[in-house]
Legacy VTK file of the C-alpha trace (Angstrom):
# vtk DataFile Version 3.0
C-alpha trace
ASCII
DATASET POLYDATA
POINTS 109 float
4.068 -9.401 -24.553
5.799 -10.410 -21.343
4.920 -8.878 -17.964
8.083 -6.748 -17.647
7.454 -5.245 -21.066
3.791 -4.598 -20.180
4.812 -2.864 -16.957
7.244 -0.499 -18.616
5.058 0.182 -21.632
2.134 0.974 -19.303
4.356 3.157 -17.136
5.671 4.991 -20.179
2.180 5.773 -21.417
1.067 7.031 -18.005
4.289 8.963 -17.460
3.952 11.084 -20.585
0.975 12.742 -18.918
2.934 13.543 -15.751
6.365 14.533 -17.079
8.234 17.122 -15.064
8.067 15.630 -11.565
11.252 14.514 -9.810
9.789 11.282 -8.481
6.851 9.080 -9.279
3.902 9.784 -6.986
0.994 8.718 -9.157
-0.745 5.757 -7.483
-2.111 4.417 -10.774
1.396 4.151 -12.231
2.788 2.557 -9.097
-0.109 0.106 -8.845
0.501 -1.016 -12.446
4.145 -1.655 -11.598
3.189 -3.557 -8.433
0.507 -5.651 -10.166
2.824 -6.550 -13.022
5.502 -7.631 -10.574
3.081 -9.736 -8.519
1.807 -11.452 -11.678
5.311 -12.695 -12.572
5.774 -16.435 -12.044
8.182 -17.028 -9.141
8.238 -20.656 -8.110
11.111 -20.315 -5.650
9.458 -17.934 -3.172
6.208 -17.775 -1.230
3.368 -15.483 -2.234
3.972 -13.320 0.849
7.665 -12.960 0.039
6.786 -12.044 -3.536
4.404 -9.331 -2.284
7.207 -7.964 -0.073
9.639 -8.004 -2.990
7.179 -6.292 -5.333
6.416 -3.678 -2.681
10.132 -3.019 -2.348
10.573 -2.683 -6.128
7.590 -0.340 -6.371
8.759 1.825 -3.474
12.331 2.012 -4.750
11.296 2.888 -8.305
8.942 5.576 -6.999
11.650 7.242 -4.936
14.848 6.552 -6.899
13.786 7.132 -10.502
12.381 10.235 -12.082
9.767 10.240 -14.791
12.155 10.765 -17.667
14.315 7.820 -16.604
11.273 5.567 -16.288
9.937 6.653 -19.678
13.267 6.051 -21.410
13.679 2.660 -19.755
10.112 1.732 -20.683
10.727 2.652 -24.300
13.935 0.611 -24.376
12.134 -2.405 -22.901
9.280 -1.985 -25.376
11.792 -2.357 -28.194
13.122 -5.680 -26.907
12.462 -8.741 -29.030
12.454 -11.375 -26.251
12.421 -11.798 -22.476
16.189 -12.239 -22.181
16.761 -8.958 -24.009
14.198 -7.240 -21.750
16.033 -8.468 -18.656
19.370 -7.310 -20.082
17.945 -3.854 -20.782
16.458 -3.539 -17.299
19.646 -4.700 -15.581
21.879 -2.528 -17.779
20.196 0.479 -16.167
22.333 1.164 -13.094
19.460 2.490 -10.976
17.296 -0.541 -11.738
20.233 -2.844 -11.066
20.688 -1.279 -7.601
16.931 -1.382 -6.954
16.663 -5.061 -7.881
19.788 -5.887 -5.865
18.497 -4.109 -2.776
15.110 -5.832 -2.991
16.587 -9.286 -3.610
18.775 -8.879 -0.523
15.683 -7.987 1.534
13.942 -11.054 0.133
16.586 -13.371 1.558
17.228 -11.633 4.906
LINES 1 110
109 0 1 2 3 4 5 6 7 8 9 10 11 12 13 14 15 16 17 18 19 20 21 22 23 24 25 26 27 28 29 30 31 32 33 34 35 36 37 38 39 40 41 42 43 44 45 46 47 48 49 50 51 52 53 54 55 56 57 58 59 60 61 62 63 64 65 66 67 68 69 70 71 72 73 74 75 76 77 78 79 80 81 82 83 84 85 86 87 88 89 90 91 92 93 94 95 96 97 98 99 100 101 102 103 104 105 106 107 108
């Protein structure tokens, strides 16, 4: 199972226990997202830049997505059959697309 799928599956499992909140405040959930992001192989950027990017993604997801959205996205990603399909699912979600775009811009500023 690829890292993105692991992140969203883990988030989905954790989120079922905390459904009903408007934003994600659980540190365990956010740490899983951050760790999964940091573990991704990114040859084109430094480790420090990757930590900044992953911090941005984690912060944006925590404040821009609610639990239901994260659960539904996690379930969609869990159903993907390969990494390309996972990426397509993640980027077809408009909130995640904006989050990734915002964090990529920060990465190259």
